[in-house]
N, C-alpha and C positions, 0 to 999 in steps of 0.2 A: 663243715661250711660257715662262712660267717652269716648271722638277723641281718639283714639292713637297717637298716636305720629310718628311726621315724620319717624324718626327712624325704629320705628314700624312697618311702614305700608310699607316702603321697606324691614324690615325684608320677613314679611309676600310677597313681591311681590318673596320675591328671592326663600322661600318656594316653592310657587306654580311653580315659574320656573323649579327650579327643580324636583318638582311630575314629567316634559313633558318627555313623551318617548325620547330614546336621537334619535330616527329615524326625530323629529323636530326642529331638535336641528338647527338651522345653518351651527355652523361648524364644527359640523358634515360629515355636508357633504362637506366645506372643504377639512375638512383632508382624508375622502376619495378618492375622486376630485385626490387630491395631491397628496395620495399612488394611486390612477392606475395610473395619467400622470408619474409618478416614474416607476411603474409596462411595464408600457408598453412599457415606455423608453428603459429600463434594457431589457424586453422583443425584442423589435427592435432592440439594440444596437446588439445583443448577438448575433442574429440571422443575419443580417446585415457584422455580422464578421466574422460568417461560413458560406454566400454565400459569400463576397469577396473572402477568400478564393476559395470555388470552382472555382468560376466565375478566377478565376486570375490561375487558374492552369489547368481549362477548355479551355480555349480561343486559348493556344502553343500549346496542344495536340491534338487541330482540323488543324490547318496548321501543324502538324504531322503527323494526319489520309492523309489530299490531299498528300504532301509529300509522303507517304510510297505506296497510290491506285495510282498514275501516278506512280512509278517505279514498280507498279505490284509485292508489296511484301504484300501477303493476309495473309501471316502469321504475321505477323507485325503488318500489318493494326488492324487484328481482337480483338487482342491481347491490342492494343492503342483504339480500340469503347472498349469494358470492360472494362479496369480503369475509362474512358471518360462517356459511361452512369447514374450511377449510381453518378456522379458528377454533369450532367448536371440536371436532375432530385432533387438532395438534394437542389440546389441553385433554383430552383427553387418552392418548396414544402414551402423552407424557407422563400420567399418574396411574398407570393399567400393569406398568411391568413387575416382572415378577421381585427385583430388590423394594421398588416403592411397597409392593405389597406384607411383603417380610416384616416391614419397617413398621408396617400399622399396630405390630404388638409390640413394639418402644410404649414403654411408659412415658409418660411429658407430648411424647411427641405424635404418636399410635394413634389418637383421638382427632387429631387435627385433620393427619395425612387422609385418613379414611374419611372424613365428613367436606375433604377433597373432590377427591377421586370419588366420593357420590357427586357431588357438585357437577365434578365435570361430566363424568356419564346421563347427567340426568339435561346439563343444558345439549349438551348433543343428542340425544337420545328427540328432546321436544322438535329439534332444529330440521333434522332430518324425518322421521316420523308424525313428527306435527304441521310445524309450520310450513316443507315439501308440499305436502299431498293438496292443502290447503291453494298452496302459491300455482299446483297445475292447472287447478277452475278457474282461479280468478279469475285471472284472461277470458270466458268466458260465462262465469256466473257472476256477475254487476245490479247494481239500482237499477242499469239501464236496461235488465232483463225484466224486471216487475212492470217496464212501460210500457203498458199495452199500446201496435201498431196495426191501423185499420180495424178497432176493435179486438184484439187477437192477446194473450202473453202466450208468449213461446212457451212451453211447459220442458220440453226434452232438453234443454241446460241442466236445468234443477233436477231432473230425473238421473243427470249422471254425474252429477256431484256429490249425490247422496253416499255412496260407498268412499270419495278419497273426505267426506264430514263427517263419515264415520270412525274413518281410521285416526285422524286427528285429532278428534273426541276421546278416544280409546288412549291417543298414546298420550296424553297431557290429563288427563284422570291417572294413569300410570305413574309418569313422570308428580303429578301431587304425590302418589301416596309415599311415594321413594323420597320426599324431601320431606313431608311432611315423619320421617322415620327415622330420620338422618342424627345422631345424638349430639348435641353441641355444649351440653353440662360442664367437657375438660377443655371445651376448644379456645382459645383467643378469638380477643375481641372482632378481627380480621372476620374471621372462618366463619362467627356467628351469626356478626350481620348479615354477610354475604347468602348462609343461607338462610336469614331472614329477609332479607328480598327477593331472591328468588320465589321461596315462599309464598310474598306476600299477589307479586305478578304472577304465578301462574293460578293460584286458585282466582284471579279477575277473570285471566286469560278463562282457564276451564269453564268455566261459569257464562261466558263470553260464546264460546263456542258451542259448550251445550246446548243456548239459547237456543244457535245458530242449523246447529243439527237437527230438533225438535220441527224448529222449521220449514227447513227443506224436505221430512220427512209430511208433513199436513198440506202446503203448499200445490202436489199436486195435485189429489183431491180434491182440494177444496178449489180449486182451480176445474176441476170438471175433466183428471184424467182418465176415473174411475166411472164416468157415468154423470150426465148432467146435473147440474145441484141449481135451487133456485131459493133467490137469497128476498129477501122484502125489505128496504133501505124506507126507513121514515125521517121525513122530514119536519124535524120542532121549531119550531117558534118561540124565538124567543120574547114575544110582544105577552102571550099572553104561561109566567110562566105552573111549569112542573117542577117536582122532587132536582128529575132525570132530565133538566133543560129548560123544554118549554111543549106544549099544547102540539100533535100531532097537526102539520098543516095540507101536507102529502104526506102518498106510497106509490114506491113504484117497486115492483117488481122483477129483476136483474136471473136469466139465466147464462146459467158458466157450464162451455158445454168441451172438453178437450183446447181450454185457453182461447176459446170464442166468447162473449162479452156481450148479449147482446138484453135490452131494455123493451121487458114482455109486455109489460098492463104496467096505467095509472090511473091511478086515483087521488080524487080531495078525501082531505077530510068529516067532509061533511056534509047532513042527511040526505043531501041532494043525489051523492054519488054510495056513498059507507050507512048503513042501516044499527039504526042501537038495540041495543041486546035486554031482553027482560028482565032476564039474570046475570049473573055472570057466567062467563060462557069458559071457565076455569074453575077449581077451586079454589079457593084463598084460605088463608091461617084466619082461624078463629082467631076475633080481635079488632080481626086488621079493618072494617071500617070503624073501629073506632075513630083508629086514628087517619082515615081514609076514608073519610065518611062518604064521598058526591063522583060518582063515576065509572072506577077501579073493575074493571073488568066487565064495562056496559054500554062504555062507548070511549068509540077508537078514538077521540079526542082526547084521552086522561090516559091512552097507553103508558107514557112515565109519570104517570101520579102516584111513585113506590119509585124510592131508593134501589133495588131491586131489578138488577134488567134481568135475571133467570124472569125472576115470574114475566116485566113486559113482554122477553121469548112467547113464553107460554101463552098470553091470550091475544100476545099480535099470530098468531100461527096461526089459531082458532078459531079467533077473528075473520080472517082474511081465509082458510078453509071453507068456516062457513058461508060468508059474502062472494068470493069468486069463484072458490072450490079447486085452489093449486093446494099443492103440499111444499113447506116452505124446511129447507137447511138451515136457514141461518138470521136472521135477522140484528140488521146497522141502520143505529139511529145517528142524525148529522143534524148539528144545530144551523140556525142563523149565523154565528160567530166564524165558526170553524167555514162553513161555505163559502164567505170572506175569504177565508187563506187558498180554498182551492183554487175559486174564481183569482184571487192576486198570482198563481201557481202558473196555473193553467192559458192565462188570457179573455179576455171579457168578452159580457154576452149581451146579448141583442135583446132586449124585452119586445113583445107583440103587441105594444103599446105603444114604440119607436124611442124607450128609452135602455140605453146604453150603460151594466152593471158592469163594472170594476170593482179590483181586491178592496181597494177607499173607497167607494159609496154601496158594499154590499145592503148593508147594514142600518144605514139611514132612506133607503128604497125600499128595501123587503121592510120595515119597518116602521118607518114614517112616511117621506114623500107620498110613497105608493097609495095610503090611506089618505091621504089629503086629497091627491088626485080622485081618484076613484069610485065613488058615493056604492058601487053597485059589489057586495059581498064574491058575488058569486061569478064573479068578473075576474074579481084579486086572486079567485080561486086557480080559475083560468090561467092565468098570467105563470104565480105561481109552477102551476102544473110541466106550463111552453119552460121558467129556467131549468125548473132542476133535473128534463129532457136533455135540456142545450148543455149543460155543466155535466151530466154522462151523457156527452156525444163528448165535449173537449177531453174528457178525464181520456175517455179508450181509444181516442183516436191520436192522442198519444202528441195533445198540443201543449208546448209550454214548457221547461227545463222540466231534465228529471230530477237531480235533484232539490229545487226547487219546489218540486209537489210531492215529494218524499219528505220535508222537509215540514212540511204546511199541512201534510196528515198528522205526523209524531208529535209536532204542538200542538193542535184538535185534539189528540189522544189524552194528552199527558195536563190538559186544560178539561178532560173532560168529555167533551164536545162533540166526539163524534165514539161512540161504544157497540160492543158488539156480541152474540150469543149465539152459540151455530150447537144443534142435537148433539154432534160427533162427538164423542168425551176421550178421546187423542186432541182431538184442537181444541176443543175448550180447551183440554188443558194449562196448552201456549197460552190461548187468551188470559189465563187467569193466571199467569206469572209477567204482563203484561198493561203495560198503562189503555188499555183498550175495556177490563174489565171496570163493571159497573155496578159494585156492590158496598154495603154501609162500610164500613173502615173496621179495618183490624188492628188492633193494639200492637204494643207489641212490649217487650220486661222499662225500658228506655221512655215511652210513649205513650203516654194516652187520646184515644182516637177519638172525638165528637164527627155527630154527624148534621148541619144543618140543609131544611132542604125547606125549598118556596114552597107556595102554591097559589097560584091566584086561585080568588072564589069568588069571579063577577066576570060578565060574561065579553068585559072586554083585553084588551088587547097593550096592556098602558108602558109595558117589561122596557120597551123603551125608555122609558123613564124614573128609572126606579133605580137610586147609589144606597150601597152597603155598606156599611162597617159592623165587623165584629171584634168584638172581645173576651177573652178566654184569662180568665182569671182566681188564682185556688190562693188556700191556705188551710194552716190545720190550727181549726178554732174549737174542737170538742176534746173533753177532758179524754175523753175514747183513742185518741190520737191522731183520725182521723180526717182523713182531706176533705173540704170542703169547695168544690170547682163549681165556676159561676160562669152560663155563657151568656153574656147581652149583644143579642143586635139589635142594630139601629136601621131604620129605612126611611131612607127620606124620596119626599112622592117630588119630580125636578116637573111634572105636569103643567104649561102655560093655564093661566088660573081662567082663561078662557074657551079652551077646550072643549068647553060641551058647544061654543057652538063653532069652530072652525076642526073639530074632527068629527066625520064623520060616527054616530049610534056605536055599530061596532067594531066601534075601539075605544070607551070609553062606554059603555055598558049601557047608556042612554039611562039611568041614573033608574036600571033595576035591580038591585040590590042597597047603593049607598049612590051616592048623587055623582054625577057623570063626572068626570075629572081625576074621584077619590079608588084607591088604590082598597084592596081589601085584599089581602094578604095573611094566608095562616104560613104558620112555622115551626115544623117539626124538627124539635132537637133531638140525635138520639147520644145516645151515652155508653161507654163500651160493660158489656155484660159483669157484672156484678155490681155493678155501680147502683143504688137507694136515687128513686126521681124524686125530688123533696117536693117545686112547687114553680108556676110561674108569674110574674107582676108586671104588671103597664104600671108607672107615674107611683109605682109603691103600694098598688091597689092589688084585688085580683087579679087576670087576665081576661077579656072578654072570650068565655067558650076557651077556658084547661080545661084541657084531657093529662091524664098520665096514665100509660098503655105500657102495651110492650111489642116488638115487632120481629119475633123470635126471641133470642135470649139480647137485645136492645133495650132497657129502658126507654121509651121513649116520653117526653110531652111535649102535648101539644097549645100554637095557642094564637088565637088572632090578633089580626091588626087592620082601622080602621084611618088611611093618611090623608090628609088632605093635598091638594096641588097646593106647591111654598111647606109642604110640615113634614118633619118628623116624628115617630114612633121609636119607642123601643120596647121589646120586650126583653121583661129575666129571668133567665133558667134557671135551676139549682139544685146542684146534686150531689151524693155521700158517696164519696168513694169507697167502695168493699175492699179495699185495702190498707191496713196503716199508713205510715212511712212519712218524711220530707215532701219536697215539690219533687216532683219529676216531669219531662216538657209534657207540654199539652197541643194537637193538632186539630185541625178539622178541618173535613169532605164537607164542601157549601155545594150547595145548585149552580151549577156555570152561570150568569148572567154576560148582559149584553155588557155591561159594565164589571171589571172584576174586580172583585170585595175584597177592603182594606181588612188582615187583620191585625192585629194586637194581642200582647198579653203582658199580664200585670200582676202586681198583688192582694190579694183577694184585700179587704177592710175585712176584721170579725164581728166590728161594730155595726155590719147591717149583716148580720149572717142569723137567722134565732136557730140556735141550736135547743130549744129545748125538744 
């Protein structure tokens, strides 16, 4: 038998291989893999482009929706949501199929695909689980629901909104947690930027919804849904300055029962209607009388002679209980300027002397012309009480524009002209995160916050004529590297020179402590905890009755100045910061006065500083 040649053997082997099934050949599977990879890449690429398009248009629409909801544009928000939902659903579907998930393990593109999938899912969750529940109650719960009608606020829509708001808050918190966990270290800039944008937006919205959640949970109870509430309203007179605004001119007891708001009692703060007390009605902190030596806790006129509205609440609650017999659940302080905002929003008030008070003339009327027109302080007290009752009636009857009223209240609260404190811890916690809180300022890592509080030391009402300027300056002036911070307070008395002749004695003070028309103002300046109080000076020398003390952890310097009509006087308060380092931002919480205090900052001239 002839042995096959090498050529023949090769041909035979090739023939045998040719007879093997195609699926057993390596190149076949290599081709299949290549085809699948190309197809998968095309599939993923196509879906990625579609998802990108949907997400890029969806995220700005979420911001638009938020703006519309805040503006109470329910119809606009509903239209936006209708357009938005299909986009987020499509983006989620496009990025969640098995091929996409499998590709997430591929180096390079994998982290990007994973991040995009999570972004799409989060955006869809926010729209369906966060925004949609809020939209379902947006038409039922709006600013208009908080406007009293015939003396009552309808509590039912607020109660019905609670589970929807809870669901939205939970969804947004969960979404924010997911976005915070997305890894973008190995993603392209477009993906990392989109993640950062969504994270910032969600953090802001989640915080706002959390505030709404807290509010809707406490409002029913605060409106008497669980039992009658008693609120004491203090009307402050900015004509006679106190740290939180002015002396108490009149008081009103407001009761709220299942949304029904009623004016139960009224009283002036004069000794004709309200007694003085021999001793403080509540225990006051040790050393507080060193910086507030007159009347705190003893005279109802001095309720706000402290920047701590918590102390005002405790004193007012006990004073009213002893004098009038009612238990108080909360205290609300409103000053003359805030009242002018409310009158402007709810409409004019006709005073019992025939004067019509509008938003424009409230301040000059109550702090100026009323005193000139009426020499009898008892009659002026009656006018104030009647005015307070009329203002209450305007607000509770639903007069005026709701948005204007809400804007007036918020403006006044931001200027610290409306303050609230309540005995209910859950409600007070919400207040403490709002502009209605009245406490010494809290510093942050970026800003040192000072408090500057004025107290009128005469039995006058000349605050209407006071102008104020504050300068905050700082520099590192000593070898130890600590900052020196200076607070300069300049007060100008614009009272007319003939004030003693044209104004009644109960307005000018009648010369009892200083000549008629003079202002005698105590200024208490609070530095952040950890600071060291140095001195208070006036015209380069020691200030009158300069005192260094403390209010809790706050170092306090107190000084006094007498200001003649037409004159300006300045007190300079010096402190040393508790920490070393370069300048940081400085800010101040200042007694709200009739004319806003002008605040400036500057670099401190170290040549003027005593470092020894």
